C-alpha positions as YAML, in Angstrom:
chain: A
units: angstrom
residues:
- id: 1
  name: UNK
  ca: [0.12, -0.23, -0.18]
- id: 2
  name: UNK
  ca: [1.48, 3.38, -0.83]
- id: 3
  name: UNK
  ca: [2.10, 6.02, 1.42]
- id: 4
  name: UNK
  ca: [-0.88, 8.05, 0.17]
- id: 5
  name: UNK
  ca: [-3.24, 5.27, 0.63]
- id: 6
  name: UNK
  ca: [-2.34, 5.27, 3.98]
- id: 7
  name: UNK
  ca: [-2.69, 8.54, 4.87]
- id: 8
  name: UNK
  ca: [-6.27, 8.39, 3.32]
- id: 9
  name: UNK
  ca: [-7.31, 5.63, 5.28]
- id: 10
  name: UNK
  ca: [-6.43, 7.55, 8.37]
- id: 11
  name: UNK
  ca: [-8.13, 10.46, 7.54]
- id: 12
  name: UNK
  ca: [-11.39, 8.40, 7.07]
- id: 13
  name: UNK
  ca: [-11.03, 6.70, 10.37]
- id: 14
  name: UNK
  ca: [-10.65, 9.83, 12.37]
- id: 15
  name: UNK
  ca: [-13.35, 11.83, 10.86]
- id: 16
  name: UNK
  ca: [-15.39, 9.01, 11.54]
- id: 17
  name: UNK
  ca: [-14.25, 9.01, 15.31]
- id: 18
  name: UNK
  ca: [-15.03, 12.85, 15.45]
- id: 19
  name: UNK
  ca: [-18.58, 12.32, 13.66]
- id: 20
  name: UNK
  ca: [-19.48, 9.59, 16.40]
- id: 21
  name: UNK
  ca: [-18.04, 12.02, 19.18]
- id: 22
  name: UNK
  ca: [-20.40, 14.86, 17.75]
- id: 23
  name: UNK
  ca: [-23.54, 12.37, 17.78]
- id: 24
  name: UNK
  ca: [-23.24, 11.62, 21.11]
- id: 25
  name: UNK
  ca: [-22.57, 14.79, 22.52]
- id: 26
  name: UNK
  ca: [-25.90, 16.11, 20.59]
- id: 27
  name: UNK
  ca: [-27.61, 12.97, 22.17]
- id: 28
  name: UNK
  ca: [-26.25, 14.25, 25.49]
- id: 29
  name: UNK
  ca: [-27.98, 17.42, 25.01]
- id: 30
  name: UNK
  ca: [-31.17, 16.64, 23.63]
- id: 31
  name: UNK
  ca: [-31.95, 14.25, 27.05]
- id: 32
  name: UNK
  ca: [-30.44, 17.22, 29.19]
- id: 33
  name: UNK
  ca: [-33.27, 19.69, 27.29]
- id: 34
  name: UNK
  ca: [-36.56, 17.19, 28.08]
- id: 35
  name: UNK
  ca: [-35.81, 15.21, 31.57]
- id: 36
  name: UNK
  ca: [-38.67, 12.84, 32.68]
- id: 37
  name: UNK
  ca: [-41.26, 14.22, 35.04]
- id: 38
  name: UNK
  ca: [-40.56, 12.96, 38.48]
- id: 39
  name: UNK
  ca: [-42.67, 10.02, 39.79]
- id: 40
  name: UNK
  ca: [-43.33, 12.10, 42.76]
- id: 41
  name: UNK
  ca: [-45.39, 14.84, 40.28]
- id: 42
  name: UNK
  ca: [-48.06, 12.14, 39.51]
- id: 43
  name: UNK
  ca: [-48.37, 10.83, 43.04]
- id: 44
  name: UNK
  ca: [-49.32, 14.37, 44.27]
- id: 45
  name: UNK
  ca: [-51.66, 14.75, 41.70]
- id: 46
  name: UNK
  ca: [-53.61, 11.75, 42.82]
- id: 47
  name: UNK
  ca: [-56.66, 12.18, 45.23]
- id: 48
  name: UNK
  ca: [-56.93, 10.45, 48.52]
- id: 49
  name: UNK
  ca: [-60.00, 7.96, 49.02]
- id: 50
  name: UNK
  ca: [-62.64, 9.55, 50.50]
- id: 51
  name: UNK
  ca: [-63.98, 8.12, 53.93]
- id: 52
  name: UNK
  ca: [-66.75, 6.12, 53.40]
- id: 53
  name: UNK
  ca: [-69.53, 6.75, 56.15]
- id: 54
  name: UNK
  ca: [-72.83, 4.84, 56.34]
- id: 55
  name: UNK
  ca: [-76.46, 5.67, 58.29]
- id: 56
  name: UNK
  ca: [-78.78, 3.14, 59.10]
- id: 57
  name: UNK
  ca: [-82.74, 4.74, 59.71]
- id: 58
  name: UNK
  ca: [-85.49, 3.03, 61.16]
- id: 59
  name: UNK
  ca: [-87.82, 4.82, 59.08]
- id: 60
  name: UNK
  ca: [-87.97, 6.19, 55.50]
- id: 61
  name: UNK
  ca: [-86.07, 9.31, 54.97]
- id: 62
  name: UNK
  ca: [-89.54, 11.10, 53.88]
- id: 63
  name: UNK
  ca: [-91.25, 10.46, 57.12]
- id: 64
  name: UNK
  ca: [-91.17, 14.06, 57.83]
- id: 65
  name: UNK
  ca: [-89.88, 13.49, 61.50]
- id: 66
  name: UNK
  ca: [-87.10, 11.35, 63.23]
- id: 67
  name: UNK
  ca: [-85.63, 9.88, 59.86]
- id: 68
  name: UNK
  ca: [-85.49, 13.07, 57.91]
- id: 69
  name: UNK
  ca: [-83.91, 14.88, 60.90]
- id: 70
  name: UNK
  ca: [-81.26, 12.51, 60.60]
- id: 71
  name: UNK
  ca: [-80.76, 12.36, 56.86]
- id: 72
  name: UNK
  ca: [-80.84, 16.38, 57.09]
- id: 73
  name: UNK
  ca: [-77.63, 15.58, 58.98]
- id: 74
  name: UNK
  ca: [-76.22, 13.38, 56.57]
- id: 75
  name: UNK
  ca: [-76.71, 16.22, 53.71]
- id: 76
  name: UNK
  ca: [-74.98, 18.70, 56.23]
- id: 77
  name: UNK
  ca: [-72.06, 16.39, 56.17]
- id: 78
  name: UNK
  ca: [-72.15, 16.18, 52.30]
- id: 79
  name: UNK
  ca: [-72.50, 20.10, 52.06]
- id: 80
  name: UNK
  ca: [-69.27, 20.54, 54.37]
- id: 81
  name: UNK
  ca: [-67.06, 17.79, 53.30]
- id: 82
  name: UNK
  ca: [-67.85, 17.39, 49.59]
- id: 83
  name: UNK
  ca: [-65.77, 14.66, 48.00]
- id: 84
  name: UNK
  ca: [-63.97, 13.90, 50.70]
- id: 85
  name: UNK
  ca: [-66.63, 11.94, 52.04]
- id: 86
  name: UNK
  ca: [-68.66, 9.27, 50.46]
- id: 87
  name: UNK
  ca: [-71.90, 9.27, 52.51]
- id: 88
  name: UNK
  ca: [-74.82, 6.64, 52.08]
- id: 89
  name: UNK
  ca: [-77.62, 5.35, 54.00]
- id: 90
  name: UNK
  ca: [-80.05, 2.53, 54.33]
- id: 91
  name: UNK
  ca: [-83.43, 3.33, 55.29]
- id: 92
  name: UNK
  ca: [-86.26, 1.19, 56.78]
- id: 93
  name: UNK
  ca: [-84.11, -1.20, 59.24]
- id: 94
  name: UNK
  ca: [-85.94, -3.30, 62.01]
- id: 95
  name: UNK
  ca: [-84.38, -3.35, 64.81]
- id: 96
  name: UNK
  ca: [-82.72, -6.54, 66.10]
- id: 97
  name: UNK
  ca: [-81.24, -9.39, 63.69]
- id: 98
  name: UNK
  ca: [-81.97, -7.27, 60.50]
- id: 99
  name: UNK
  ca: [-80.18, -4.63, 62.18]
- id: 100
  name: UNK
  ca: [-77.23, -6.78, 62.74]
- id: 101
  name: UNK
  ca: [-77.17, -7.99, 59.20]
- id: 102
  name: UNK
  ca: [-77.08, -4.14, 57.67]
- id: 103
  name: UNK
  ca: [-74.27, -3.36, 60.21]
- id: 104
  name: UNK
  ca: [-72.14, -6.13, 59.32]
- id: 105
  name: UNK
  ca: [-72.90, -5.87, 55.50]
- id: 106
  name: UNK
  ca: [-72.08, -2.02, 55.53]
- id: 107
  name: UNK
  ca: [-68.52, -2.73, 57.55]
- id: 108
  name: UNK
  ca: [-67.64, -5.43, 55.11]
- id: 109
  name: UNK
  ca: [-68.26, -2.87, 52.34]
- id: 110
  name: UNK
  ca: [-65.39, -0.77, 53.98]
- id: 111
  name: UNK
  ca: [-67.48, 2.10, 55.92]
- id: 112
  name: UNK
  ca: [-65.04, 3.35, 58.22]
- id: 113
  name: UNK
  ca: [-67.62, 4.99, 60.22]
- id: 114
  name: UNK
  ca: [-71.42, 3.69, 60.59]
- id: 115
  name: UNK
  ca: [-73.90, 5.93, 62.49]
- id: 116
  name: UNK
  ca: [-76.98, 3.70, 63.79]
- id: 117
  name: UNK
  ca: [-80.13, 6.06, 64.51]
- id: 118
  name: UNK
  ca: [-82.45, 4.18, 66.66]
- id: 119
  name: UNK
  ca: [-82.36, 3.13, 70.37]
- id: 120
  name: UNK
  ca: [-83.20, -0.55, 69.58]
- id: 121
  name: UNK
  ca: [-79.87, -0.82, 67.40]
- id: 122
  name: UNK
  ca: [-77.59, -0.81, 70.86]
- id: 123
  name: UNK
  ca: [-77.29, -4.51, 70.96]
- id: 124
  name: UNK
  ca: [-76.65, -5.24, 67.41]
- id: 125
  name: UNK
  ca: [-74.00, -2.92, 67.04]
- id: 126
  name: UNK
  ca: [-72.35, -3.75, 70.20]
- id: 127
  name: UNK
  ca: [-71.88, -7.27, 68.73]
- id: 128
  name: UNK
  ca: [-71.13, -5.82, 65.31]
- id: 129
  name: UNK
  ca: [-68.50, -3.40, 66.53]
- id: 130
  name: UNK
  ca: [-66.63, -6.18, 68.42]
- id: 131
  name: UNK
  ca: [-66.06, -7.87, 65.02]
- id: 132
  name: UNK
  ca: [-64.54, -4.76, 63.44]
- id: 133
  name: UNK
  ca: [-62.37, -3.42, 65.69]
- id: 134
  name: UNK
  ca: [-60.55, -0.95, 63.29]
- id: 135
  name: UNK
  ca: [-64.04, 0.68, 62.52]
- id: 136
  name: UNK
  ca: [-65.66, 3.41, 63.92]
- id: 137
  name: UNK
  ca: [-69.55, 3.04, 65.33]
- id: 138
  name: UNK
  ca: [-71.83, 6.06, 66.46]
- id: 139
  name: UNK
  ca: [-75.11, 4.80, 68.59]
- id: 140
  name: UNK
  ca: [-78.10, 7.41, 68.62]
- id: 141
  name: UNK
  ca: [-79.72, 7.97, 72.02]
- id: 142
  name: UNK
  ca: [-77.98, 4.83, 73.47]
- id: 143
  name: UNK
  ca: [-76.04, 4.33, 76.92]
- id: 144
  name: UNK
  ca: [-73.72, 1.39, 76.04]
- id: 145
  name: UNK
  ca: [-70.28, 2.25, 74.84]
- id: 146
  name: UNK
  ca: [-66.98, 0.27, 73.68]
- id: 147
  name: UNK
  ca: [-63.39, 1.14, 72.53]
- id: 148
  name: UNK
  ca: [-64.58, 1.63, 68.89]
- id: 149
  name: UNK
  ca: [-68.79, 2.66, 69.61]
- id: 150
  name: UNK
  ca: [-69.75, 5.75, 71.02]
- id: 151
  name: UNK
  ca: [-73.44, 7.42, 72.16]
- id: 152
  name: UNK
  ca: [-74.64, 10.68, 70.89]
- id: 153
  name: UNK
  ca: [-77.91, 12.11, 72.11]
- id: 154
  name: UNK
  ca: [-79.86, 15.16, 72.33]
- id: 155
  name: UNK
  ca: [-82.22, 16.72, 75.24]
- id: 156
  name: UNK
  ca: [-85.77, 16.55, 73.94]
- id: 157
  name: UNK
  ca: [-87.10, 16.62, 77.25]
- id: 158
  name: UNK
  ca: [-86.05, 20.16, 76.77]
- id: 159
  name: UNK
  ca: [-88.31, 20.69, 73.73]
- id: 160
  name: UNK
  ca: [-91.08, 18.74, 75.60]
- id: 161
  name: UNK
  ca: [-91.22, 20.89, 78.82]
- id: 162
  name: UNK
  ca: [-91.12, 24.10, 76.53]
- id: 163
  name: UNK
  ca: [-94.22, 22.32, 74.68]
- id: 164
  name: UNK
  ca: [-95.83, 21.49, 77.86]
- id: 165
  name: UNK
  ca: [-95.81, 25.10, 78.87]
- id: 166
  name: UNK
  ca: [-97.91, 25.84, 75.71]
- id: 167
  name: UNK
  ca: [-100.06, 23.14, 76.09]
- id: 168
  name: UNK
  ca: [-100.87, 24.00, 79.47]
- id: 169
  name: UNK
  ca: [-101.71, 27.28, 78.52]
- id: 170
  name: UNK
  ca: [-103.86, 26.15, 75.66]
- id: 171
  name: UNK
  ca: [-105.92, 23.56, 76.76]
- id: 172
  name: UNK
  ca: [-109.50, 24.35, 77.42]
- id: 173
  name: UNK
  ca: [-110.34, 20.41, 78.94]
- id: 174
  name: UNK
  ca: [-107.54, 20.58, 81.46]
- id: 175
  name: UNK
  ca: [-106.45, 17.24, 79.82]
- id: 176
  name: UNK
  ca: [-103.54, 16.98, 77.38]
- id: 177
  name: UNK
  ca: [-102.14, 14.16, 75.70]
- id: 178
  name: UNK
  ca: [-99.30, 11.85, 74.60]
- id: 179
  name: UNK
  ca: [-98.66, 9.25, 71.91]
- id: 180
  name: UNK
  ca: [-95.65, 7.11, 73.20]
- id: 181
  name: UNK
  ca: [-93.39, 4.60, 71.44]
- id: 182
  name: UNK
  ca: [-91.71, 2.29, 73.90]
- id: 183
  name: UNK
  ca: [-91.55, 2.61, 77.63]
- id: 184
  name: UNK
  ca: [-87.61, 3.22, 78.00]
- id: 185
  name: UNK
  ca: [-86.18, 6.23, 79.52]
- id: 186
  name: UNK
  ca: [-85.81, 8.56, 76.66]
- id: 187
  name: UNK
  ca: [-89.43, 8.35, 76.14]
- id: 188
  name: UNK
  ca: [-90.82, 8.64, 80.12]
- id: 189
  name: UNK
  ca: [-88.62, 11.68, 80.19]
- id: 190
  name: UNK
  ca: [-90.39, 13.40, 77.74]
- id: 191
  name: UNK
  ca: [-93.94, 12.54, 78.74]
- id: 192
  name: UNK
  ca: [-92.62, 13.71, 82.35]
- id: 193
  name: UNK
  ca: [-91.39, 17.07, 81.13]
- id: 194
  name: UNK
  ca: [-94.40, 17.54, 79.17]
- id: 195
  name: UNK
  ca: [-96.47, 17.07, 81.93]
- id: 196
  name: UNK
  ca: [-94.10, 19.35, 84.07]
- id: 197
  name: UNK
  ca: [-94.12, 22.00, 81.73]
- id: 198
  name: UNK
  ca: [-97.80, 22.18, 81.74]
- id: 199
  name: UNK
  ca: [-98.31, 22.18, 85.33]
- id: 200
  name: UNK
  ca: [-95.74, 25.03, 85.65]
- id: 201
  name: UNK
  ca: [-98.56, 27.43, 84.26]
- id: 202
  name: UNK
  ca: [-101.63, 25.05, 84.89]
- id: 203
  name: UNK
  ca: [-101.65, 23.09, 87.91]
- id: 204
  name: UNK
  ca: [-105.04, 21.41, 87.13]
- id: 205
  name: UNK
  ca: [-103.43, 19.78, 83.94]
- id: 206
  name: UNK
  ca: [-103.72, 15.83, 83.46]
- id: 207
  name: UNK
  ca: [-101.68, 13.86, 80.92]
- id: 208
  name: UNK
  ca: [-103.18, 10.71, 79.41]
- id: 209
  name: UNK
  ca: [-100.94, 8.36, 77.59]
- id: 210
  name: UNK
  ca: [-101.50, 5.80, 74.81]
- id: 211
  name: UNK
  ca: [-98.31, 3.48, 73.99]
- id: 212
  name: UNK
  ca: [-98.14, 2.11, 70.17]
- id: 213
  name: UNK
  ca: [-94.86, 0.13, 70.61]
- id: 214
  name: UNK
  ca: [-93.54, 1.62, 67.40]
- id: 215
  name: UNK
  ca: [-91.26, 4.40, 66.07]
- id: 216
  name: UNK
  ca: [-93.02, 4.62, 62.95]
- id: 217
  name: UNK
  ca: [-96.66, 3.54, 62.07]
- id: 218
  name: UNK
  ca: [-98.75, 6.52, 60.87]
- id: 219
  name: UNK
  ca: [-102.00, 4.52, 60.94]
- id: 220
  name: UNK
  ca: [-101.30, 3.38, 64.51]
- id: 221
  name: UNK
  ca: [-100.19, 6.62, 65.42]
- id: 222
  name: UNK
  ca: [-103.40, 8.40, 64.20]
- id: 223
  name: UNK
  ca: [-105.74, 5.73, 66.09]
- id: 224
  name: UNK
  ca: [-103.66, 6.48, 69.36]
- id: 225
  name: UNK
  ca: [-104.14, 10.09, 68.80]
- id: 226
  name: UNK
  ca: [-107.78, 9.58, 68.33]
- id: 227
  name: UNK
  ca: [-108.15, 7.73, 71.57]
- id: 228
  name: UNK
  ca: [-106.85, 10.36, 73.26]
- id: 229
  name: UNK
  ca: [-109.24, 13.01, 71.76]
- id: 230
  name: UNK
  ca: [-111.99, 10.95, 72.47]
- id: 231
  name: UNK
  ca: [-110.80, 10.84, 76.15]
- id: 232
  name: UNK
  ca: [-111.14, 14.73, 76.34]
- id: 233
  name: UNK
  ca: [-107.65, 15.73, 75.21]
- id: 234
  name: UNK
  ca: [-107.60, 18.93, 73.38]
- id: 235
  name: UNK
  ca: [-103.42, 19.00, 72.99]
- id: 236
  name: UNK
  ca: [-101.53, 16.39, 71.65]
- id: 237
  name: UNK
  ca: [-97.74, 15.44, 71.81]
- id: 238
  name: UNK
  ca: [-96.10, 12.45, 70.18]
- id: 239
  name: UNK
  ca: [-92.70, 10.63, 70.69]
- id: 240
  name: UNK
  ca: [-93.12, 8.58, 67.35]
- id: 241
  name: UNK
  ca: [-91.69, 9.98, 63.86]
- id: 242
  name: UNK
  ca: [-94.56, 10.74, 61.46]
- id: 243
  name: UNK
  ca: [-96.91, 13.37, 61.34]
- id: 244
  name: UNK
  ca: [-99.88, 11.38, 61.77]
- id: 245
  name: UNK
  ca: [-100.86, 13.04, 65.33]
- id: 246
  name: UNK
  ca: [-100.65, 16.36, 63.90]
- id: 247
  name: UNK
  ca: [-102.96, 15.56, 61.55]
- id: 248
  name: UNK
  ca: [-105.24, 13.61, 63.46]
- id: 249
  name: UNK
  ca: [-105.81, 16.85, 65.57]
- id: 250
  name: UNK
  ca: [-106.28, 18.99, 62.87]
- id: 251
  name: UNK
  ca: [-109.14, 16.57, 61.62]
- id: 252
  name: UNK
  ca: [-110.79, 17.07, 64.84]
- id: 253
  name: UNK
  ca: [-110.23, 20.81, 65.35]
- id: 254
  name: UNK
  ca: [-107.69, 20.15, 68.16]
- id: 255
  name: UNK
  ca: [-103.95, 21.20, 68.98]
- id: 256
  name: UNK
  ca: [-100.53, 19.34, 68.46]
- id: 257
  name: UNK
  ca: [-96.94, 20.07, 67.67]
- id: 258
  name: UNK
  ca: [-94.41, 18.89, 65.55]
- id: 259
  name: UNK
  ca: [-91.90, 16.21, 66.53]
- id: 260
  name: UNK
  ca: [-88.40, 16.07, 65.48]
- id: 261
  name: UNK
  ca: [-88.82, 18.10, 62.42]
- id: 262
  name: UNK
  ca: [-90.68, 21.28, 61.33]
- id: 263
  name: UNK
  ca: [-94.29, 20.20, 60.78]
- id: 264
  name: UNK
  ca: [-96.15, 23.25, 60.62]
- id: 265
  name: UNK
  ca: [-96.90, 23.10, 56.83]
- id: 266
  name: UNK
  ca: [-98.23, 19.64, 57.18]
- id: 267
  name: UNK
  ca: [-101.39, 20.98, 59.55]
- id: 268
  name: UNK
  ca: [-101.13, 24.59, 60.18]
- id: 269
  name: UNK
  ca: [-104.23, 24.91, 62.15]
- id: 270
  name: UNK
  ca: [-103.54, 22.17, 64.65]
- id: 271
  name: UNK
  ca: [-99.96, 23.34, 64.53]
- id: 272
  name: UNK
  ca: [-98.91, 25.15, 67.59]
- id: 273
  name: UNK
  ca: [-94.94, 24.55, 67.73]
- id: 274
  name: UNK
  ca: [-92.44, 21.97, 66.35]
- id: 275
  name: UNK
  ca: [-90.03, 20.33, 68.48]
- id: 276
  name: UNK
  ca: [-86.73, 19.94, 66.43]
- id: 277
  name: UNK
  ca: [-83.16, 18.44, 66.46]
- id: 278
  name: UNK
  ca: [-80.75, 19.64, 64.32]
- id: 279
  name: UNK
  ca: [-78.06, 16.64, 64.15]
- id: 280
  name: UNK
  ca: [-75.85, 18.28, 61.31]
- id: 281
  name: UNK
  ca: [-73.52, 19.83, 63.97]
- id: 282
  name: UNK
  ca: [-72.50, 16.53, 65.69]
- id: 283
  name: UNK
  ca: [-72.12, 14.63, 62.37]
- id: 284
  name: UNK
  ca: [-69.95, 17.15, 61.00]
- id: 285
  name: UNK
  ca: [-67.89, 17.30, 64.32]
- id: 286
  name: UNK
  ca: [-67.82, 13.23, 64.35]
- id: 287
  name: UNK
  ca: [-66.56, 13.11, 60.78]
- id: 288
  name: UNK
  ca: [-64.06, 15.42, 61.22]
- id: 289
  name: UNK
  ca: [-62.33, 13.40, 64.20]
- id: 290
  name: UNK
  ca: [-62.86, 10.27, 61.98]
- id: 291
  name: UNK
  ca: [-60.64, 12.12, 59.25]
- id: 292
  name: UNK
  ca: [-58.02, 13.42, 61.61]
- id: 293
  name: UNK
  ca: [-57.50, 10.90, 64.00]
- id: 294
  name: UNK
  ca: [-59.04, 12.54, 66.98]
- id: 295
  name: UNK
  ca: [-62.43, 10.49, 67.42]
- id: 296
  name: UNK
  ca: [-62.62, 8.92, 70.56]
- id: 297
  name: UNK
  ca: [-64.90, 6.72, 72.35]
- id: 298
  name: UNK
  ca: [-67.75, 8.15, 75.18]
- id: 299
  name: UNK
  ca: [-71.08, 9.55, 75.09]
- id: 300
  name: UNK
  ca: [-72.34, 13.04, 73.85]
- id: 301
  name: UNK
  ca: [-75.66, 14.56, 74.67]
- id: 302
  name: UNK
  ca: [-76.40, 17.97, 73.55]
- id: 303
  name: UNK
  ca: [-79.57, 20.30, 73.85]
- id: 304
  name: UNK
  ca: [-80.57, 24.00, 73.78]
- id: 305
  name: UNK
  ca: [-77.08, 25.05, 75.01]
- id: 306
  name: UNK
  ca: [-75.29, 23.39, 72.21]
- id: 307
  name: UNK
  ca: [-77.88, 24.31, 69.53]
- id: 308
  name: UNK
  ca: [-79.17, 21.13, 69.04]
- id: 309
  name: UNK
  ca: [-82.73, 21.28, 70.09]
- id: 310
  name: UNK
  ca: [-85.35, 24.29, 69.60]
- id: 311
  name: UNK
  ca: [-88.94, 24.80, 69.91]
- id: 312
  name: UNK
  ca: [-90.16, 26.78, 66.56]
- id: 313
  name: UNK
  ca: [-92.68, 28.04, 64.50]
- id: 314
  name: UNK
  ca: [-95.11, 29.27, 67.29]
- id: 315
  name: UNK
  ca: [-98.65, 29.19, 66.08]
- id: 316
  name: UNK
  ca: [-100.06, 33.09, 66.17]
- id: 317
  name: UNK
  ca: [-102.90, 32.15, 68.39]
- id: 318
  name: UNK
  ca: [-100.79, 31.74, 71.18]
- id: 319
  name: UNK
  ca: [-101.38, 34.48, 73.80]
- id: 320
  name: UNK
  ca: [-98.59, 37.06, 74.36]
- id: 321
  name: UNK
  ca: [-98.57, 36.33, 78.18]
- id: 322
  name: UNK
  ca: [-97.96, 32.58, 76.93]
- id: 323
  name: UNK
  ca: [-95.54, 33.23, 74.55]
- id: 324
  name: UNK
  ca: [-93.35, 35.25, 76.81]
- id: 325
  name: UNK
  ca: [-93.16, 32.17, 79.51]
- id: 326
  name: UNK
  ca: [-92.17, 30.08, 76.20]
- id: 327
  name: UNK
  ca: [-89.10, 32.67, 75.38]
- id: 328
  name: UNK
  ca: [-88.14, 32.82, 78.98]
- id: 329
  name: UNK
  ca: [-88.02, 29.36, 79.26]
- id: 330
  name: UNK
  ca: [-86.04, 28.63, 75.95]
- id: 331
  name: UNK
  ca: [-83.59, 31.38, 77.44]
- id: 332
  name: UNK
  ca: [-83.39, 29.85, 80.61]
- id: 333
  name: UNK
  ca: [-82.53, 26.08, 78.92]
- id: 334
  name: UNK
  ca: [-79.91, 27.90, 76.47]
- id: 335
  name: UNK
  ca: [-78.06, 29.86, 79.27]
- id: 336
  name: UNK
  ca: [-78.19, 26.22, 81.52]
- id: 337
  name: UNK
  ca: [-80.24, 27.89, 84.45]
- id: 338
  name: UNK
  ca: [-83.40, 25.84, 83.81]
- id: 339
  name: UNK
  ca: [-83.40, 22.29, 84.32]
- id: 340
  name: UNK
  ca: [-87.03, 20.66, 84.00]
- id: 341
  name: UNK
  ca: [-86.15, 17.84, 86.24]
- id: 342
  name: UNK
  ca: [-85.54, 19.88, 89.43]
- id: 343
  name: UNK
  ca: [-87.69, 19.09, 92.78]
- id: 344
  name: UNK
  ca: [-89.81, 18.71, 94.53]
- id: 345
  name: UNK
  ca: [-90.74, 15.70, 91.89]
- id: 346
  name: UNK
  ca: [-93.41, 13.19, 93.00]
- id: 347
  name: UNK
  ca: [-94.26, 9.94, 91.03]
- id: 348
  name: UNK
  ca: [-97.89, 8.99, 90.08]
- id: 349
  name: UNK
  ca: [-98.25, 7.03, 93.31]
- id: 350
  name: UNK
  ca: [-97.43, 10.07, 95.45]
- id: 351
  name: UNK
  ca: [-93.56, 8.90, 95.92]
- id: 352
  name: UNK
  ca: [-91.15, 11.46, 96.26]
- id: 353
  name: UNK
  ca: [-88.29, 10.87, 93.32]
- id: 354
  name: UNK
  ca: [-86.33, 14.38, 93.94]
- id: 355
  name: UNK
  ca: [-86.06, 16.72, 96.84]
- id: 356
  name: UNK
  ca: [-87.41, 20.13, 96.63]
- id: 357
  name: UNK
  ca: [-84.38, 22.39, 95.27]
- id: 358
  name: UNK
  ca: [-82.08, 19.20, 93.77]
- id: 359
  name: UNK
  ca: [-81.70, 19.50, 89.97]
- id: 360
  name: UNK
  ca: [-81.59, 15.88, 88.08]
- id: 361
  name: UNK
  ca: [-78.10, 14.92, 87.28]
- id: 362
  name: UNK
  ca: [-77.71, 12.62, 84.12]
- id: 363
  name: UNK
  ca: [-77.68, 9.42, 85.99]
- id: 364
  name: UNK
  ca: [-80.97, 10.33, 87.60]
- id: 365
  name: UNK
  ca: [-82.57, 10.98, 83.85]
- id: 366
  name: UNK
  ca: [-80.76, 7.69, 82.66]
- id: 367
  name: UNK
  ca: [-83.35, 5.84, 84.92]
- id: 368
  name: UNK
  ca: [-86.60, 7.31, 84.52]
- id: 369
  name: UNK
  ca: [-88.66, 4.70, 85.35]
- id: 370
  name: UNK
  ca: [-92.00, 6.36, 86.32]
- id: 371
  name: UNK
  ca: [-94.60, 8.78, 85.58]
- id: 372
  name: UNK
  ca: [-94.86, 11.93, 87.36]
- id: 373
  name: UNK
  ca: [-97.94, 13.28, 89.49]
- id: 374
  name: UNK
  ca: [-100.60, 14.16, 87.00]
- id: 375
  name: UNK
  ca: [-99.80, 11.52, 84.59]
- id: 376
  name: UNK
  ca: [-102.81, 8.70, 84.46]
- id: 377
  name: UNK
  ca: [-102.32, 5.01, 83.76]
- id: 378
  name: UNK
  ca: [-99.83, 2.54, 84.35]
- id: 379
  name: UNK
  ca: [-96.46, 2.07, 82.30]
- id: 380
  name: UNK
  ca: [-96.41, -1.07, 80.14]
- id: 381
  name: UNK
  ca: [-93.91, -3.92, 81.42]
- id: 382
  name: UNK
  ca: [-90.94, -4.91, 79.52]
- id: 383
  name: UNK
  ca: [-89.07, -1.25, 79.78]
...
């Protein structure tokens, strides 16, 4: 090979090396200009899973009373937390074995907190709570708790006492009536508070009671109301969940009250006022605690001071002097200076249950198993 040919081959090889180096440098610059997106960015963009919460109702959401009020509270949770919560409900669940099955099914579906909204759900929920220790369970109106199950309640007797003041001032027969569900302390407190409120403005008042052994059965509630009217009662209150008592009163030209929700539009002529409870603030508190890890077991009872209970939409037929007494009672309840259960309290047999000047504590209220003086009849067995 000539010297010229050798030089020619060396020149070509050198040129190839330079070209390859330039290509590599060019590729390196291109990669630096468009770096890959960090994996952390995609993770940050992903939304956390919503908290799954479920409510179990004894009646239909359209009952205009108890269940309707709880469902309004559930909707308040949705409005407050938006897509951070997935709130569902099961309605018309009987107390007992059916409730236990529903609680267990909701737990298996991954709900992190379950609200049981009827007294008779207490034992079934306790049983299921023990099976799902990492979940949170809430029971309305009960008294038994567990490490992962707590109780919440409202002071319905605040409303019942104020309604009693209205009833005592409006009755013409001095006989008022009460449609009662089950003979448990909660219901007996309300009957007694209604009577004591009435007697505070009219000592002649007597209260008649008809027990229906159900929370929601409009025909049965209506029949009970009619029976009370037939016995001379002209102002009625109830501890049941529908508007049937109020509607029956209107048909008979008598007075009655809304219970749990605003029922003023149902029977406006008969409607004296509505005893309402707002569950929204408590439900929002419970959900927030479940989210931030501050949830603890225990028992929460709210009333007029906390804004949970109120008596609203007073009928224009209520005289000004009586209305003033109602306003004074509501103010006293809100300030905590009025305790409807302050002695002397005597039961229907004449036995003293609370000494003069003594205000009942929660333990006393939890054990009410009697009628106060002025309530007629006997309490059914099985309470």
